[in-house]
C-alpha positions as CSV (number, residue, x, y, z in Angstrom):
1,X,-11.2,8.5,28.3
2,X,-12.1,5.7,26.1
3,X,-10.0,4.6,23.2
4,X,-11.1,3.6,19.8
5,X,-9.1,1.3,17.5
6,X,-10.0,1.4,13.8
7,X,-8.0,-0.1,11.0
8,X,-8.2,-0.9,7.3
9,X,-6.3,-3.5,5.4
10,X,-5.6,-3.0,1.7
11,X,-2.5,-2.9,-0.7
12,X,-4.0,-0.1,-2.8
13,X,-2.5,3.3,-2.2
14,X,-5.9,5.0,-2.3
15,X,-7.9,2.6,-0.1
16,X,-11.6,3.7,0.3
17,X,-11.3,1.6,3.6
18,X,-8.4,3.8,4.9
19,X,-10.2,7.0,3.7
20,X,-13.2,5.9,5.8
21,X,-11.1,5.4,8.9
22,X,-9.6,8.8,8.3
23,X,-12.9,10.6,7.8
24,X,-14.4,8.8,10.9
25,X,-11.4,9.9,13.0
26,X,-11.8,13.4,11.9
27,X,-15.5,13.4,13.3
28,X,-14.2,12.6,16.8
29,X,-14.1,15.8,18.7
30,X,-10.8,15.1,20.4
31,X,-7.6,17.0,19.6
32,X,-5.5,14.3,21.1
33,X,-6.3,11.6,18.5
34,X,-3.7,10.1,16.1
35,X,-3.8,7.9,13.1
36,X,-1.0,5.5,12.4
37,X,-0.4,4.1,8.9
38,X,1.6,0.7,8.8
39,X,2.8,-0.4,5.4
40,X,4.3,-3.6,4.5
41,X,6.9,-3.0,1.8
């Protein structure tokens, strides 16, 4: 299986870029995907 790495960088809590990554990941027809959210506090 191939792996896809997608990331979005933003300081905004409702980042449109992060929403796009989440949406795109939801289109992948693989029940074994995961999304990690890293936050610099």
